[in-house]
TORZA-198816 format. One record per residue (C-alpha): z, y, x. Coordinates in pm, whole numbers, padded with zeros to 5 digits, always signed. Layout:
<nodes>
ZYX...
</nodes>
This chain:
<nodes>
+00000+00000+00000-00092+00345+00131+00207+00579+00161+00005+00883+00266+00055+01166+00018-00185+01452-00035-00081+01815-00028-00175+01838-00395+00056+01551-00489+00348+01714-00309+00280+02055-00462+00256+01908-00811+00588+01725-00771+00764+02036-00641+00617+02249-00919+00730+02004-01187+01079+01991-01039+01098+02369-01006+01001+02418-01371+01241+02160-01514+01519+02282-01283+01481+02634-01423+01473+02501-01780+01793+02298-01744+01971+02563-01537+01913+02814-01818+02111+02579-02045+02406+02577-01804+02364+02208-01724+02416+02247-01345+02767+02395-01314+02889+02444-00959+02560+02327-00798+02610+01987-00966+02331+01764-01089+02011+01640-00928+01649+01584-01024+01364+01378-00888+00997+01298-00946+00820+00994-00805+00508+01071-00602+00212+00847-00515+00178+00471-00536+00465+00246-00639+00600-00100-00580+00969-00185-00620+00983-00237-00244+00807+00084-00138+00782+00426-00302+00836+00796-00242+00996+01063-00455+01074+01433-00441+01441+01512-00497+01661+01820-00512+01828+01919-00186+02205+01896-00166+02430+02194-00234+02169+02437-00369+02219+02680-00656+01981+02537-00914+01955+02866-01103+01769+03011-00803+01420+02922-00675+01381+02890-00299+01151+02716-00045+01439+02479+00033+01496+02333-00313+01331+01990-00264+01238+01725-00010+01058+01392-00004+01246+01066+00048+01157+00697+00048+01294+00398-00143+01600+00399+00085+01676+00766+00018+01569+00869+00369+01362+01181+00430+00997+01098+00506+00918+01431+00675+01094+01637+00939+01344+01860+00758+01689+02013+00796+01750+01959+00426+01974+01680+00298+01891+01494-00022+02142+01501-00305+02445+01285-00237+02349+01069-00534+01994+00994-00417+02081+00624-00379+02133+00606-00756+01784+00747-00808+01651+00483-00566+01799+00202-00775+01673+00344-01103+01319+00379-00970+01328+00034-00813+01436-00139-01133+01252+00067-01397+00937+00202-01233+01018+00540-01392+00829+00853-01296+01113+01106-01316+01494+01113-01329+01711+01400-01453+02086+01409-01390+02308+01678-01543+02678+01743-01596+02772+01873-01941+03096+01901-02131+02989+01659-02404+02855+01386-02177+03184+01402-01984+03403+01394-02296+03221+01111-02467+03207+00907-02145+03586+00929-02122+03620+00842-02489+03425+00517-02443+03461+00457-02069+03693+00159-02105+03448-00002-02346+03163+00034-02097+02913+00186-02339+02879+00463-02595+02785+00335-02942+02551+00540-03160+02412+00435-03498+02187+00583-03761+02132+00921-03592+01777+01059-03617+01754+01156-03249+01765+00788-03151+01394+00798-03236+01335+01027-02938+01411+00721-02724+01116+00547-02897+01350+00332-03109+01228+00334-03468+01431+00074-03657+01603+00172-03978+01968+00264-03909+01919+00175-03541+02225+00111-03327+02226+00162-02953+02480+00127-02673+02444+00379-02389+02583+00226-02067+02881+00390-01892+02960+00320-01526+03277+00411-01335+03253+00724-01122+03352+00598-00777+03372+00844-00487+03167+00597-00283+02809+00648-00405+02674+00317-00262+02939+00139-00470+02797+00303-00785+02439+00228-00677+02522-00141-00653+02618-00141-01022+02305+00036-01147+02072-00268-01177+02322-00452-01397+02379-00146-01615+02015-00075-01700+01969-00173-02063+01641-00255-02234+01506+00042-02433+01788+00274-02320+01646+00515-02056+01980+00642-01938+02313+00563-01772+02630+00771-01788+02884+00799-01508+03232+00836-01650+03366+01193-01634+03056+01284-01433+02718+01301-01611+02403+01139-01747+02103+00999-01560+01805+01003-01795+01458+00888-01695+01106+00856-01825+00747+00790-01728+00713+01158-01633+00913+01481-01646+00814+01550-02007+00943+01213-02127+01257+01229-01912+01335+01573-02057+01289+01442-02413+01524+01154-02341+01781+01383-02180+01779+01624-02474+01818+01333-02715+02110+01187-02520+02286+01524-02508+02246+01568-02885+02381+01216-02943+02679+01276-02715+02776+01590-02903+02729+01413-03237+02946+01118-03132+03222+01340-03001+03228+01573-03302+03216+01278-03542+03509+01124-03358+03709+01443-03410+03625+01450-03780+03725+01090-03841+04022+01032-03609
</nodes>
């Protein structure tokens, strides 16, 4: 498999990331430089691929020439750079490897943190009969889904090891407890749709819990 990327492929990936970064930053979904985003670039096999990812420690409400870098399937930079990939790049590696996704969006919000704590011991967040489940391309009447929740270890490789076992059929997302959601899709557009749906569902579940407790 050829791993050589064209300038146009790199520019397109960086442009897509820059646009979605600005969109999500405007919603306040990257508090304290948290969160990370990535877009896969070029050819793919589970054993070999490349993706553009947000650099570590950057203010995502600001555009700069140092926002993104390219890494391989091991999370290692593929070009000479002083930038460091996001600390959670290994989680992106596992998601790409086991789903073949085209983009991954990770944000920290109040509702995904609250609902992950509410159901963290159970290991998944149950949602049933809510219209926005259809945004995940699930169309059954009164559909019920379980959104996986993983523990938020300080050791990122320890989390990454759990990712393959947590990926659930038809559910394009994983939540880290008291941390945030990783949502993915075939491209940035689909990943954004999935992320917005998850965030709506998290708020619904939490508010419904308060109404019925």
